[in-house]
N, CA, C and O atoms as a Tripos MOL2 file, in Angstrom:
@<TRIPOS>MOLECULE
protein
  176   175    44     0     0
PROTEIN
NO_CHARGES

@<TRIPOS>ATOM
      1 N         -42.9670 -153.3000   52.9450 N.3       1 UNK1
      2 CA        -43.9880 -153.2150   53.7290 C.3       1 UNK1
      3 C         -43.5720 -153.4380   55.2250 C.2       1 UNK1
      4 O         -42.6430 -153.6060   56.0150 O.2       1 UNK1
      5 N         -44.7850 -153.3330   55.0660 N.am      2 UNK2
      6 CA        -45.0330 -152.4120   57.1610 C.3       2 UNK2
      7 C         -45.6430 -153.6970   57.9600 C.2       2 UNK2
      8 O         -46.3970 -154.6430   57.7300 O.2       2 UNK2
      9 N         -44.6260 -153.0020   59.3750 N.am      3 UNK3
     10 CA        -44.7170 -154.0790   59.8290 C.3       3 UNK3
     11 C         -45.4450 -154.2500   61.3300 C.2       3 UNK3
     12 O         -45.1080 -153.5280   62.2690 O.2       3 UNK3
     13 N         -46.1770 -154.9790   61.4220 N.am      4 UNK4
     14 CA        -47.3990 -154.9810   62.4030 C.3       4 UNK4
     15 C         -47.2400 -156.0590   63.5730 C.2       4 UNK4
     16 O         -47.4570 -157.2640   63.4420 O.2       4 UNK4
     17 N         -46.8640 -155.4810   64.6180 N.am      5 UNK5
     18 CA        -46.3980 -157.1410   65.7870 C.3       5 UNK5
     19 C         -47.6280 -157.3500   66.4240 C.2       5 UNK5
     20 O         -48.2470 -158.3980   66.2420 O.2       5 UNK5
     21 N         -48.1980 -156.1290   67.4230 N.am      6 UNK6
     22 CA        -48.7840 -156.1320   68.1380 C.3       6 UNK6
     23 C         -50.2650 -155.5330   67.9300 C.2       6 UNK6
     24 O         -50.2820 -154.6860   67.0370 O.2       6 UNK6
     25 N         -51.7220 -155.8100   68.6420 N.am      7 UNK7
     26 CA        -52.8040 -155.7010   68.2920 C.3       7 UNK7
     27 C         -53.4200 -155.4060   69.5870 C.2       7 UNK7
     28 O         -53.4620 -156.3980   70.3150 O.2       7 UNK7
     29 N         -53.8340 -154.5020   70.0120 N.am      8 UNK8
     30 CA        -54.5040 -154.8160   71.4200 C.3       8 UNK8
     31 C         -56.3780 -155.1700   71.5800 C.2       8 UNK8
     32 O         -57.2110 -154.4800   70.9910 O.2       8 UNK8
     33 N         -56.6610 -156.0880   72.2770 N.am      9 UNK9
     34 CA        -57.9460 -156.8000   71.6480 C.3       9 UNK9
     35 C         -58.8910 -155.6710   71.9930 C.2       9 UNK9
     36 O         -60.0590 -156.0460   71.8950 O.2       9 UNK9
     37 N         -58.7780 -154.5580   72.3210 N.am     10 UNK10
     38 CA        -59.4280 -153.5600   73.1090 C.3      10 UNK10
     39 C         -60.0390 -152.8910   71.6850 C.2      10 UNK10
     40 O         -61.1580 -152.3790   71.6540 O.2      10 UNK10
     41 N         -59.0750 -152.9710   70.4120 N.am     11 UNK11
     42 CA        -58.8510 -151.9340   69.2910 C.3      11 UNK11
     43 C         -59.9750 -153.0170   67.9010 C.2      11 UNK11
     44 O         -60.0840 -152.8770   66.6830 O.2      11 UNK11
     45 N         -60.5520 -153.9410   68.8060 N.am     12 UNK12
     46 CA        -61.9130 -154.5000   67.5580 C.3      12 UNK12
     47 C         -62.5590 -153.3290   68.0100 C.2      12 UNK12
     48 O         -62.4790 -152.6750   69.0500 O.2      12 UNK12
     49 N         -63.4030 -153.1980   66.6850 N.am     13 UNK13
     50 CA        -64.6310 -152.6430   65.9410 C.3      13 UNK13
     51 C         -65.8920 -152.9960   68.0120 C.2      13 UNK13
     52 O         -66.4070 -152.3870   68.9500 O.2      13 UNK13
     53 N         -65.6090 -154.6680   67.3350 N.am     14 UNK14
     54 CA        -66.8240 -155.3950   68.8600 C.3      14 UNK14
     55 C         -65.8480 -155.5250   70.1310 C.2      14 UNK14
     56 O         -64.6500 -155.8040   70.0780 O.2      14 UNK14
     57 N         -66.7070 -155.2310   71.4370 N.am     15 UNK15
     58 CA        -65.6970 -155.3850   72.4420 C.3      15 UNK15
     59 C         -65.9480 -156.6830   72.3540 C.2      15 UNK15
     60 O         -66.7360 -157.1770   71.5470 O.2      15 UNK15
     61 N         -65.1410 -157.4350   73.3680 N.am     16 UNK16
     62 CA        -65.2660 -158.9320   73.0890 C.3      16 UNK16
     63 C         -65.5580 -159.2170   75.0060 C.2      16 UNK16
     64 O         -65.1140 -158.5330   75.9280 O.2      16 UNK16
     65 N         -66.1340 -160.0250   75.0560 N.am     17 UNK17
     66 CA        -66.9680 -160.4110   76.3550 C.3      17 UNK17
     67 C         -65.5940 -160.4860   77.8940 C.2      17 UNK17
     68 O         -64.3820 -160.7020   77.8660 O.2      17 UNK17
     69 N         -66.3510 -160.2560   78.8090 N.am     18 UNK18
     70 CA        -65.5670 -160.4520   80.1620 C.3      18 UNK18
     71 C         -64.7620 -162.1450   79.8010 C.2      18 UNK18
     72 O         -63.5950 -162.5350   79.8380 O.2      18 UNK18
     73 N         -66.3540 -162.9440   79.3880 N.am     19 UNK19
     74 CA        -65.3940 -164.4500   79.3600 C.3      19 UNK19
     75 C         -64.4000 -164.6980   78.7510 C.2      19 UNK19
     76 O         -63.5830 -165.4440   79.2910 O.2      19 UNK19
     77 N         -64.1040 -164.1200   77.3170 N.am     20 UNK20
     78 CA        -63.9470 -164.7870   76.3130 C.3      20 UNK20
     79 C         -62.9300 -164.1310   76.4490 C.2      20 UNK20
     80 O         -61.9950 -164.7180   75.9030 O.2      20 UNK20
     81 N         -62.4840 -162.7410   77.1320 N.am     21 UNK21
     82 CA        -61.1500 -162.1370   77.2490 C.3      21 UNK21
     83 C         -60.3120 -162.5510   78.5600 C.2      21 UNK21
     84 O         -59.1640 -162.1600   78.3510 O.2      21 UNK21
     85 N         -60.3590 -162.9440   79.3570 N.am     22 UNK22
     86 CA        -59.9880 -163.9480   80.1950 C.3      22 UNK22
     87 C         -59.7070 -165.0800   79.6500 C.2      22 UNK22
     88 O         -58.6090 -165.3790   80.1200 O.2      22 UNK22
     89 N         -60.1410 -166.1430   78.7200 N.am     23 UNK23
     90 CA        -59.9450 -166.7940   78.0800 C.3      23 UNK23
     91 C         -58.9900 -166.7860   77.2030 C.2      23 UNK23
     92 O         -58.3230 -167.7680   76.8760 O.2      23 UNK23
     93 N         -58.8990 -165.8260   76.8400 N.am     24 UNK24
     94 CA        -57.8110 -165.0890   76.1800 C.3      24 UNK24
     95 C         -56.2140 -165.2330   76.9090 C.2      24 UNK24
     96 O         -55.1670 -165.8160   76.6270 O.2      24 UNK24
     97 N         -56.7540 -164.2630   78.1020 N.am     25 UNK25
     98 CA        -55.3290 -163.9490   78.7500 C.3      25 UNK25
     99 C         -55.0340 -166.0340   78.9620 C.2      25 UNK25
    100 O         -54.6160 -166.5320   77.9170 O.2      25 UNK25
    101 N         -55.1260 -166.5140   79.5160 N.am     26 UNK26
    102 CA        -55.3670 -168.2310   80.4590 C.3      26 UNK26
    103 C         -54.6540 -167.9930   79.7160 C.2      26 UNK26
    104 O         -53.8160 -167.1280   79.9720 O.2      26 UNK26
    105 N         -54.6590 -168.9260   77.9220 N.am     27 UNK27
    106 CA        -54.3940 -169.2140   76.9870 C.3      27 UNK27
    107 C         -53.2660 -168.6210   76.4890 C.2      27 UNK27
    108 O         -53.0930 -168.7860   75.2810 O.2      27 UNK27
    109 N         -52.2340 -167.8070   77.2360 N.am     28 UNK28
    110 CA        -51.1130 -166.6970   77.1080 C.3      28 UNK28
    111 C         -51.2450 -165.7470   75.8250 C.2      28 UNK28
    112 O         -50.3130 -165.1500   75.2860 O.2      28 UNK28
    113 N         -52.6610 -165.7290   75.4260 N.am     29 UNK29
    114 CA        -53.1200 -164.3050   74.1560 C.3      29 UNK29
    115 C         -53.1480 -162.8770   74.7710 C.2      29 UNK29
    116 O         -54.1690 -162.3210   74.3650 O.2      29 UNK29
    117 N         -52.4090 -162.0400   75.6140 N.am     30 UNK30
    118 CA        -52.1140 -160.7290   75.8700 C.3      30 UNK30
    119 C         -52.6970 -160.3130   74.5170 C.2      30 UNK30
    120 O         -53.7500 -159.6880   74.3900 O.2      30 UNK30
    121 N         -52.1380 -160.6020   73.8130 N.am     31 UNK31
    122 CA        -52.0210 -159.4230   71.9100 C.3      31 UNK31
    123 C         -52.7690 -160.3360   70.6810 C.2      31 UNK31
    124 O         -52.9060 -161.5520   70.5400 O.2      31 UNK31
    125 N         -53.1570 -159.2510   69.9210 N.am     32 UNK32
    126 CA        -53.6510 -160.1260   68.9490 C.3      32 UNK32
    127 C         -51.6780 -160.5810   68.0990 C.2      32 UNK32
    128 O         -50.5330 -160.6110   68.5490 O.2      32 UNK32
    129 N         -52.2410 -160.8020   66.9240 N.am     33 UNK33
    130 CA        -50.9630 -161.7460   66.3300 C.3      33 UNK33
    131 C         -50.6370 -160.3650   65.3530 C.2      33 UNK33
    132 O         -51.1980 -159.2830   65.5240 O.2      33 UNK33
    133 N         -49.6650 -160.6260   64.3510 N.am     34 UNK34
    134 CA        -49.8780 -159.7260   63.2440 C.3      34 UNK34
    135 C         -50.7710 -159.5500   62.0150 C.2      34 UNK34
    136 O         -51.2760 -158.6020   61.4140 O.2      34 UNK34
    137 N         -50.7320 -161.4460   61.8620 N.am     35 UNK35
    138 CA        -52.2610 -161.9290   61.2080 C.3      35 UNK35
    139 C         -53.7230 -161.2950   61.4390 C.2      35 UNK35
    140 O         -54.3620 -160.6500   60.6080 O.2      35 UNK35
    141 N         -54.0330 -161.5550   62.4860 N.am     36 UNK36
    142 CA        -55.2510 -161.0850   63.7490 C.3      36 UNK36
    143 C         -55.0040 -159.5150   63.2800 C.2      36 UNK36
    144 O         -55.7650 -159.2570   62.3470 O.2      36 UNK36
    145 N         -53.9530 -158.0950   63.7370 N.am     37 UNK37
    146 CA        -54.5610 -156.9490   63.1540 C.3      37 UNK37
    147 C         -54.4750 -156.5680   62.2870 C.2      37 UNK37
    148 O         -54.5660 -155.3890   61.9440 O.2      37 UNK37
    149 N         -54.2200 -157.7260   61.5360 N.am     38 UNK38
    150 CA        -53.8580 -156.9710   59.7680 C.3      38 UNK38
    151 C         -55.3920 -157.3470   59.6840 C.2      38 UNK38
    152 O         -56.0420 -156.3090   59.5580 O.2      38 UNK38
    153 N         -56.2750 -158.5820   59.7120 N.am     39 UNK39
    154 CA        -57.2040 -158.8710   59.0300 C.3      39 UNK39
    155 C         -59.0940 -157.9580   59.4770 C.2      39 UNK39
    156 O         -60.1270 -157.8280   58.8200 O.2      39 UNK39
    157 N         -58.6030 -157.4660   61.1400 N.am     40 UNK40
    158 CA        -59.0060 -156.4930   61.2360 C.3      40 UNK40
    159 C         -58.4500 -155.1400   60.9400 C.2      40 UNK40
    160 O         -58.7320 -154.1940   61.6760 O.2      40 UNK40
    161 N         -57.6470 -154.9930   59.8640 N.am     41 UNK41
    162 CA        -58.0850 -153.3610   59.9160 C.3      41 UNK41
    163 C         -58.1420 -153.3870   58.1620 C.2      41 UNK41
    164 O         -57.7490 -152.5120   57.3900 O.2      41 UNK41
    165 N         -58.5560 -154.2510   57.9580 N.am     42 UNK42
    166 CA        -58.8650 -154.4480   56.0130 C.3      42 UNK42
    167 C         -60.4900 -153.7300   56.1270 C.2      42 UNK42
    168 O         -61.3560 -153.7580   57.0020 O.2      42 UNK42
    169 N         -60.4110 -153.2230   55.0530 N.am     43 UNK43
    170 CA        -61.7900 -152.6670   55.0350 C.3      43 UNK43
    171 C         -62.5630 -154.0520   54.4280 C.2      43 UNK43
    172 O         -62.2050 -154.9550   53.6710 O.2      43 UNK43
    173 N         -64.0550 -153.6760   55.3070 N.am     44 UNK44
    174 CA        -64.7730 -154.7860   54.4920 C.3      44 UNK44
    175 C         -65.0380 -154.9830   52.8540 C.2      44 UNK44
    176 O         -65.6470 -155.9700   52.4420 O.2      44 UNK44
@<TRIPOS>BOND
     1     1     2 1
     2     2     3 1
     3     3     4 2
     4     3     5 am
     5     5     6 1
     6     6     7 1
     7     7     8 2
     8     7     9 am
     9     9    10 1
    10    10    11 1
    11    11    12 2
    12    11    13 am
    13    13    14 1
    14    14    15 1
    15    15    16 2
    16    15    17 am
    17    17    18 1
    18    18    19 1
    19    19    20 2
    20    19    21 am
    21    21    22 1
    22    22    23 1
    23    23    24 2
    24    23    25 am
    25    25    26 1
    26    26    27 1
    27    27    28 2
    28    27    29 am
    29    29    30 1
    30    30    31 1
    31    31    32 2
    32    31    33 am
    33    33    34 1
    34    34    35 1
    35    35    36 2
    36    35    37 am
    37    37    38 1
    38    38    39 1
    39    39    40 2
    40    39    41 am
    41    41    42 1
    42    42    43 1
    43    43    44 2
    44    43    45 am
    45    45    46 1
    46    46    47 1
    47    47    48 2
    48    47    49 am
    49    49    50 1
    50    50    51 1
    51    51    52 2
    52    51    53 am
    53    53    54 1
    54    54    55 1
    55    55    56 2
    56    55    57 am
    57    57    58 1
    58    58    59 1
    59    59    60 2
    60    59    61 am
    61    61    62 1
    62    62    63 1
    63    63    64 2
    64    63    65 am
    65    65    66 1
    66    66    67 1
    67    67    68 2
    68    67    69 am
    69    69    70 1
    70    70    71 1
    71    71    72 2
    72    71    73 am
    73    73    74 1
    74    74    75 1
    75    75    76 2
    76    75    77 am
    77    77    78 1
    78    78    79 1
    79    79    80 2
    80    79    81 am
    81    81    82 1
    82    82    83 1
    83    83    84 2
    84    83    85 am
    85    85    86 1
    86    86    87 1
    87    87    88 2
    88    87    89 am
    89    89    90 1
    90    90    91 1
    91    91    92 2
    92    91    93 am
    93    93    94 1
    94    94    95 1
    95    95    96 2
    96    95    97 am
    97    97    98 1
    98    98    99 1
    99    99   100 2
   100    99   101 am
   101   101   102 1
   102   102   103 1
   103   103   104 2
   104   103   105 am
   105   105   106 1
   106   106   107 1
   107   107   108 2
   108   107   109 am
   109   109   110 1
   110   110   111 1
   111   111   112 2
   112   111   113 am
   113   113   114 1
   114   114   115 1
   115   115   116 2
   116   115   117 am
   117   117   118 1
   118   118   119 1
   119   119   120 2
   120   119   121 am
   121   121   122 1
   122   122   123 1
   123   123   124 2
   124   123   125 am
   125   125   126 1
   126   126   127 1
   127   127   128 2
   128   127   129 am
   129   129   130 1
   130   130   131 1
   131   131   132 2
   132   131   133 am
   133   133   134 1
   134   134   135 1
   135   135   136 2
   136   135   137 am
   137   137   138 1
   138   138   139 1
   139   139   140 2
   140   139   141 am
   141   141   142 1
   142   142   143 1
   143   143   144 2
   144   143   145 am
   145   145   146 1
   146   146   147 1
   147   147   148 2
   148   147   149 am
   149   149   150 1
   150   150   151 1
   151   151   152 2
   152   151   153 am
   153   153   154 1
   154   154   155 1
   155   155   156 2
   156   155   157 am
   157   157   158 1
   158   158   159 1
   159   159   160 2
   160   159   161 am
   161   161   162 1
   162   162   163 1
   163   163   164 2
   164   163   165 am
   165   165   166 1
   166   166   167 1
   167   167   168 2
   168   167   169 am
   169   169   170 1
   170   170   171 1
   171   171   172 2
   172   171   173 am
   173   173   174 1
   174   174   175 1
   175   175   176 2
@<TRIPOS>SUBSTRUCTURE
     1 UNK1         2 RESIDUE 1 A UNK
     2 UNK2         6 RESIDUE 1 A UNK
     3 UNK3        10 RESIDUE 1 A UNK
     4 UNK4        14 RESIDUE 1 A UNK
     5 UNK5        18 RESIDUE 1 A UNK
     6 UNK6        22 RESIDUE 1 A UNK
     7 UNK7        26 RESIDUE 1 A UNK
     8 UNK8        30 RESIDUE 1 A UNK
     9 UNK9        34 RESIDUE 1 A UNK
    10 UNK10       38 RESIDUE 1 A UNK
    11 UNK11       42 RESIDUE 1 A UNK
    12 UNK12       46 RESIDUE 1 A UNK
    13 UNK13       50 RESIDUE 1 A UNK
    14 UNK14       54 RESIDUE 1 A UNK
    15 UNK15       58 RESIDUE 1 A UNK
    16 UNK16       62 RESIDUE 1 A UNK
    17 UNK17       66 RESIDUE 1 A UNK
    18 UNK18       70 RESIDUE 1 A UNK
    19 UNK19       74 RESIDUE 1 A UNK
    20 UNK20       78 RESIDUE 1 A UNK
    21 UNK21       82 RESIDUE 1 A UNK
    22 UNK22       86 RESIDUE 1 A UNK
    23 UNK23       90 RESIDUE 1 A UNK
    24 UNK24       94 RESIDUE 1 A UNK
    25 UNK25       98 RESIDUE 1 A UNK
    26 UNK26      102 RESIDUE 1 A UNK
    27 UNK27      106 RESIDUE 1 A UNK
    28 UNK28      110 RESIDUE 1 A UNK
    29 UNK29      114 RESIDUE 1 A UNK
    30 UNK30      118 RESIDUE 1 A UNK
    31 UNK31      122 RESIDUE 1 A UNK
    32 UNK32      126 RESIDUE 1 A UNK
    33 UNK33      130 RESIDUE 1 A UNK
    34 UNK34      134 RESIDUE 1 A UNK
    35 UNK35      138 RESIDUE 1 A UNK
    36 UNK36      142 RESIDUE 1 A UNK
    37 UNK37      146 RESIDUE 1 A UNK
    38 UNK38      150 RESIDUE 1 A UNK
    39 UNK39      154 RESIDUE 1 A UNK
    40 UNK40      158 RESIDUE 1 A UNK
    41 UNK41      162 RESIDUE 1 A UNK
    42 UNK42      166 RESIDUE 1 A UNK
    43 UNK43      170 RESIDUE 1 A UNK
    44 UNK44      174 RESIDUE 1 A UNK
């Protein structure tokens, strides 16, 4: 199994708003979790 450890919010296909990015940073979510990275890489 491939180890995916982190992902940038900027790598998402749709840009998050500045407010959402700020809230994520304030909550301590500087990077996506491995589950979030894998989920956004799956084909639709």
